[in-house]
C-alpha positions as CSV (number, residue, x, y, z in Angstrom):
1,X,24.8,-6.7,7.7
2,X,23.6,-3.9,5.7
3,X,25.8,-1.0,5.2
4,X,27.4,-2.0,8.7
5,X,24.5,-2.0,11.1
6,X,24.3,-5.2,13.1
7,X,21.1,-6.8,14.0
8,X,20.7,-5.9,17.5
9,X,17.0,-7.4,18.5
10,X,14.5,-9.6,17.0
11,X,11.7,-7.2,18.5
12,X,9.5,-5.0,16.1
13,X,9.0,-1.7,17.6
14,X,6.3,1.0,17.0
15,X,9.3,2.8,15.0
16,X,9.2,-0.2,12.7
17,X,5.7,-0.2,12.2
18,X,5.6,3.6,11.1
19,X,8.7,2.9,8.7
20,X,6.6,0.2,7.5
21,X,3.9,2.2,6.6
22,X,5.9,4.8,5.0
23,X,7.5,2.1,3.1
24,X,3.7,1.2,1.7
25,X,3.9,4.4,-0.2
26,X,6.6,2.4,-2.7
27,X,5.5,-1.1,-2.3
28,X,2.5,-2.8,-1.8
29,X,3.8,-6.0,-2.0
30,X,7.5,-6.4,-0.6
31,X,9.1,-9.5,-0.5
32,X,10.6,-10.8,2.8
33,X,14.1,-10.1,1.2
34,X,13.1,-6.6,0.4
35,X,11.7,-6.7,4.1
36,X,15.1,-7.9,5.4
37,X,17.0,-5.6,3.5
38,X,15.6,-2.3,5.1
39,X,15.2,-3.7,8.5
40,X,19.0,-4.4,9.2
41,X,18.8,-3.4,13.0
42,X,16.7,-6.6,13.3
43,X,17.4,-10.3,13.7
44,X,15.2,-11.8,11.9
45,X,13.3,-15.4,12.6
46,X,10.3,-16.7,11.3
47,X,7.6,-14.6,14.0
48,X,9.0,-11.2,13.5
49,X,9.1,-12.1,9.9
50,X,5.6,-13.1,9.5
51,X,4.7,-10.2,11.6
52,X,6.1,-7.6,9.4
53,X,4.2,-9.8,6.3
54,X,0.9,-9.1,8.2
55,X,1.4,-5.7,8.5
56,X,1.9,-5.6,5.0
57,X,-1.2,-7.2,4.6
58,X,-3.1,-5.2,6.9
59,X,-1.7,-2.1,5.0
60,X,-3.1,-3.3,1.7
61,X,-6.5,-4.9,3.3
62,X,-7.3,-0.8,4.6
63,X,-6.2,0.5,1.4
64,X,-8.9,-1.8,-0.8
65,X,-11.2,-1.3,1.7
66,X,-10.9,2.3,0.8
67,X,-10.3,1.9,-3.3
68,X,-13.9,-0.3,-3.1
69,X,-15.6,2.0,-0.8
70,X,-14.7,5.3,-3.2
71,X,-15.2,3.1,-6.3
72,X,-18.9,2.3,-5.4
73,X,-19.2,6.0,-4.3
74,X,-18.4,7.2,-8.0
75,X,-20.7,4.9,-9.4
76,X,-23.4,5.8,-7.0
77,X,-23.1,9.3,-7.9
78,X,-23.5,8.4,-11.8
79,X,-19.9,8.3,-12.8
80,X,-19.8,6.5,-16.3
81,X,-16.3,5.8,-17.2
82,X,-12.9,5.0,-15.1
83,X,-10.9,7.3,-17.2
84,X,-13.1,10.3,-15.5
85,X,-11.9,8.8,-11.8
86,X,-8.6,11.2,-11.1
87,X,-7.2,11.3,-7.9
88,X,-5.8,14.9,-6.9
89,X,-3.5,15.9,-4.3
90,X,-6.0,17.5,-2.2
91,X,-9.0,14.8,-2.9
92,X,-10.8,13.0,0.3
93,X,-9.5,9.5,-0.5
94,X,-5.7,10.9,-1.1
95,X,-6.2,12.6,2.2
96,X,-7.2,9.8,3.8
97,X,-4.7,7.2,2.4
98,X,-2.2,9.8,3.5
99,X,-3.4,10.2,7.2
100,X,-3.4,6.3,7.7
101,X,0.2,5.8,6.5
102,X,1.9,8.8,7.1
103,X,-0.3,10.5,10.3
104,X,2.4,13.3,11.3
105,X,3.6,13.9,7.3
106,X,7.1,12.5,8.4
107,X,7.4,12.3,4.6
108,X,6.6,13.8,1.5
109,X,4.2,11.2,-0.2
110,X,6.1,10.1,-3.4
111,X,4.6,11.5,-6.7
112,X,3.8,7.6,-8.3
113,X,1.5,6.7,-4.8
114,X,-1.1,9.0,-6.4
115,X,-0.9,7.3,-10.0
116,X,-1.0,4.0,-8.3
117,X,-3.9,5.0,-6.2
118,X,-5.9,6.3,-9.3
119,X,-5.0,3.2,-11.4
120,X,-6.4,1.3,-8.0
121,X,-9.5,3.1,-8.1
122,X,-9.9,2.3,-12.1
123,X,-9.7,-1.0,-11.6
124,X,-12.0,-1.3,-9.0
125,X,-14.3,0.9,-10.3
126,X,-14.6,-1.2,-14.2
127,X,-14.6,-4.6,-12.0
128,X,-17.6,-3.2,-10.1
129,X,-19.3,-1.6,-12.9
130,X,-18.9,-5.0,-15.1
131,X,-20.4,-6.8,-12.2
132,X,-17.0,-8.7,-11.5
133,X,-18.0,-8.5,-7.8
134,X,-20.9,-11.2,-7.7
135,X,-18.0,-13.4,-8.2
136,X,-16.3,-15.0,-5.2
137,X,-12.4,-14.2,-6.1
138,X,-12.9,-10.5,-7.9
139,X,-10.4,-8.9,-6.3
140,X,-7.1,-11.1,-7.2
141,X,-7.0,-9.8,-10.5
142,X,-6.8,-6.1,-9.3
143,X,-4.4,-7.2,-6.8
144,X,-1.9,-8.7,-9.9
145,X,-2.2,-5.7,-11.4
146,X,-1.3,-3.2,-8.5
147,X,1.6,-5.5,-7.6
148,X,3.2,-4.7,-10.7
149,X,3.0,-1.2,-9.7
150,X,5.3,-1.4,-6.7
151,X,8.5,0.7,-6.9
152,X,12.1,0.6,-5.4
153,X,12.1,1.9,-2.2
154,X,14.4,4.9,-1.4
155,X,18.0,4.1,-0.2
156,X,17.3,6.5,3.1
157,X,15.0,3.7,4.4
158,X,17.9,1.6,5.1
């Protein structure tokens, strides 16, 4: 057990879901080892591990849907260069993401998350602008770029 916390249950609760959503601000692609480290009260088995991995998959899906939506909107508004896309702390996209992952503002969103959002938005913009969205697996190259932007989760999450 990590930090002396004994696993007490194999059941993931709504509090675990909230914690996972907050962790998304740092990691979009956590390994199962990372997940197990940050949920020391859980007795892991294949089912709850799969559930936790599925949660992050769902978080990413929402995130990427928003990115594609806002990138297409920017293109339809006539924006020409990805570098002209900026995500401020008060932008609609940032607000939508914060509301989804941090509904009651439990934490202050890490400063690097805004950078990650901006980079993701720019990647989607470039891909759509370049017609890559006509290809079947056009998002895979974006996912690879974004997975490299994961940060260490703060110790207090343990």
